[in-house]
C-alpha positions as CSV (number, residue, x, y, z in Angstrom):
1,K,0.0,0.0,0.0
2,Q,1.0,3.6,-0.5
3,R,3.1,5.2,2.3
4,E,5.0,8.3,2.9
5,Y,8.8,8.1,2.8
6,E,11.2,10.1,4.9
7,V,14.0,12.2,3.5
8,Q,17.6,11.5,4.7
9,R,20.3,14.2,4.3
10,I,23.7,12.5,4.4
11,T,27.2,13.9,4.3
12,I,29.8,11.8,2.8
13,K,33.5,12.9,3.1
14,D,34.7,10.9,0.1
15,E,33.2,13.1,-2.7
16,K,34.0,10.4,-5.3
17,K,31.4,8.1,-3.6
18,V,28.7,10.8,-4.2
19,T,29.7,11.7,-7.8
20,P,32.2,9.2,-9.1
21,P,34.8,10.4,-11.6
22,K,34.5,9.0,-15.1
23,S,37.5,6.8,-14.4
24,F,35.3,4.7,-12.1
25,Y,32.4,4.2,-14.6
26,K,33.8,0.9,-16.1
27,R,34.2,-0.6,-12.7
28,I,30.7,0.5,-11.5
29,Q,29.2,-0.9,-14.8
30,S,31.0,-4.2,-14.5
31,E,30.0,-4.6,-10.9
32,G,26.4,-4.0,-11.9
33,V,26.6,-6.8,-14.4
34,L,28.1,-9.1,-11.7
35,I,25.3,-8.3,-9.3
36,K,22.6,-8.8,-12.0
37,K,24.1,-12.2,-13.0
38,A,24.2,-13.4,-9.3
39,K,20.5,-12.4,-8.8
40,A,19.6,-14.3,-12.0
41,I,20.9,-17.6,-10.7
42,V,17.9,-19.9,-10.5
43,I,17.5,-21.9,-7.3
44,D,14.5,-24.3,-7.7
45,K,14.1,-24.9,-3.9
46,S,11.8,-22.8,-1.6
47,Y,14.3,-22.1,1.2
48,Y,12.3,-19.0,2.1
49,K,9.7,-21.2,3.7
50,S,11.9,-21.3,6.9
51,G,10.9,-17.7,7.5
52,F,13.0,-14.6,8.1
53,I,14.8,-13.0,11.0
54,M,16.8,-9.8,11.4
55,P,20.3,-10.3,10.2
56,A,22.0,-8.1,12.8
57,K,21.4,-6.4,16.2
58,G,21.4,-2.7,16.2
59,I,19.5,0.5,15.6
60,I,17.4,0.9,12.5
61,S,19.1,4.0,11.0
62,G,17.5,3.9,7.5
63,V,14.3,2.5,6.2
64,Y,13.1,1.3,2.8
65,G,11.9,3.9,0.4
66,S,13.5,6.9,2.1
67,K,14.7,9.6,-0.3
68,R,18.5,10.1,0.0
69,I,20.3,13.4,-0.5
70,F,24.1,13.0,-0.5
71,N,26.0,16.2,0.1
72,G,23.0,18.2,-1.2
73,I,22.6,16.0,-4.3
74,P,19.3,14.0,-4.6
75,K,20.0,10.4,-5.3
76,R,17.9,7.2,-5.7
77,P,15.6,6.2,-2.9
78,H,17.0,3.7,-0.3
79,Y,15.9,0.2,-1.2
80,G,16.8,-1.6,2.0
81,I,16.9,-1.2,5.8
82,D,20.0,0.0,7.6
83,I,21.0,-1.5,10.9
84,A,23.7,0.5,12.7
85,N,26.1,-1.0,15.3
86,K,29.8,-1.4,15.9
87,T,32.2,-2.6,13.2
88,W,32.7,-6.4,13.5
89,T,29.1,-6.9,14.9
90,K,28.0,-10.4,13.8
91,I,25.8,-10.7,10.7
92,I,23.6,-13.8,10.5
93,A,21.7,-15.3,7.6
94,P,18.2,-13.9,7.6
95,C,16.9,-17.2,6.1
96,D,18.1,-20.4,4.6
97,G,19.6,-20.1,1.1
98,V,22.6,-20.4,-1.2
99,V,25.3,-17.7,-1.5
100,V,25.3,-16.5,-5.1
101,L,27.7,-13.6,-4.6
102,A,30.4,-13.0,-2.0
103,H,32.6,-10.0,-2.9
104,H,34.9,-8.0,-0.6
105,D,35.0,-4.7,-2.4
106,L,32.3,-3.4,-4.7
107,F,32.4,0.4,-5.3
108,Y,29.1,1.4,-3.7
109,S,28.3,-1.6,-1.4
110,G,31.8,-2.6,-0.3
111,G,31.8,-6.1,1.2
112,T,28.7,-7.7,-0.3
113,I,26.9,-11.1,0.1
114,I,23.9,-12.0,-2.0
115,I,21.8,-15.0,-0.9
116,S,19.2,-16.8,-3.1
117,H,16.3,-18.0,-0.9
118,G,14.9,-19.8,-3.9
119,R,12.4,-19.1,-6.7
120,G,13.7,-15.6,-7.4
121,L,13.8,-14.3,-3.9
122,S,17.2,-12.8,-2.8
123,S,18.8,-10.9,0.1
124,S,21.7,-8.6,-0.4
125,L,23.8,-7.7,2.7
126,L,26.1,-4.7,2.2
127,H,29.0,-2.7,3.7
128,L,30.5,-5.8,5.3
129,S,34.0,-5.7,7.0
130,E,34.5,-9.5,6.8
131,I,32.8,-12.2,4.8
132,L,32.8,-15.7,6.3
133,V,31.1,-17.6,3.5
134,K,31.8,-18.3,-0.2
135,E,29.8,-18.5,-3.4
136,G,28.0,-21.8,-3.6
137,D,27.7,-22.3,0.1
138,F,24.3,-23.4,1.5
139,I,23.6,-21.4,4.7
140,E,21.1,-21.8,7.4
141,K,18.9,-19.1,9.0
142,G,20.9,-17.8,12.0
143,Q,24.3,-18.9,10.8
144,I,27.1,-16.3,11.2
145,I,28.0,-15.3,7.7
146,A,29.8,-11.9,8.0
147,K,30.8,-9.0,10.2
148,M,29.4,-5.5,10.0
149,G,31.5,-2.8,8.5
150,K,31.6,0.6,6.7
151,T,32.9,-0.4,3.3
152,G,31.7,1.1,0.0
153,R,29.5,4.2,0.3
154,A,28.9,4.3,4.0
155,T,29.2,7.0,6.6
156,G,29.6,4.6,9.5
157,P,29.4,1.0,10.5
158,H,26.0,-0.6,9.5
159,L,24.4,-3.3,7.6
160,D,22.2,-2.4,4.6
161,W,19.8,-5.4,4.0
162,R,18.0,-5.4,0.7
163,M,15.6,-7.9,-0.9
164,E,14.2,-8.6,-4.3
165,L,11.6,-10.9,-5.7
166,R,12.3,-11.7,-9.4
167,G,13.9,-8.3,-9.9
168,I,11.3,-6.3,-7.9
169,R,12.6,-4.6,-4.8
170,I,10.8,-5.3,-1.6
171,D,11.0,-4.0,1.9
172,P,12.7,-6.6,4.1
173,Q,10.8,-5.5,7.2
174,I,7.5,-6.9,5.7
175,L,9.0,-10.4,6.0
176,I,10.0,-10.2,9.7
177,K,7.4,-11.4,12.2
C-alpha cells in the first residue's frame, strides 16, 4: 500500500562516492553486471519457507523507500533497511539459502553477500567488513556469515539489508514477524 517516505540528508566525506569520476564508470558498470548475474541464478528450492529473522542487532538508521540526499545532491531512494552497530558486529543469515555472490570490495556496497532464498527471492547484505562464506555455500537461518562494516559508500558501520523478488525490490521488514 502507498506510504510516505522520509528524507535523509547524508554527508559523505569521500566526494567520489557521491559523484564518481568517469575513471570509475567501467568498474561500476562491470559490478552492476556481476550483481545482475548473481541475482539471475535460478534456485529451484523454496528455502524462504523457513521464514526470516533480522540479520543483525542494532539501531534501524535507515528505512526502505527513504529519499536520499548526499552532500546536497538528490539520489535514488534507499531500497533496504540500515541496521547500525559497531564494526565487527556479527551478521547472520536472515533465512536459509545459497550464497550466489560474495565480494569483498564493490564500489558502492563494499563487502557484499547475495543470498538466493529460492524461486527468485534474494537478500543482499552490504558494507561488510568481513565475509565468512563463499559462493555456492548453503547457509542456514541464524548462521554467522559476516561482520558489520563501513565499506563502500557508508558514513559509519552498519548493515544495509536489501531484498528482491524476481527483480522487484521489496521491503525486508515486511517479512519479519
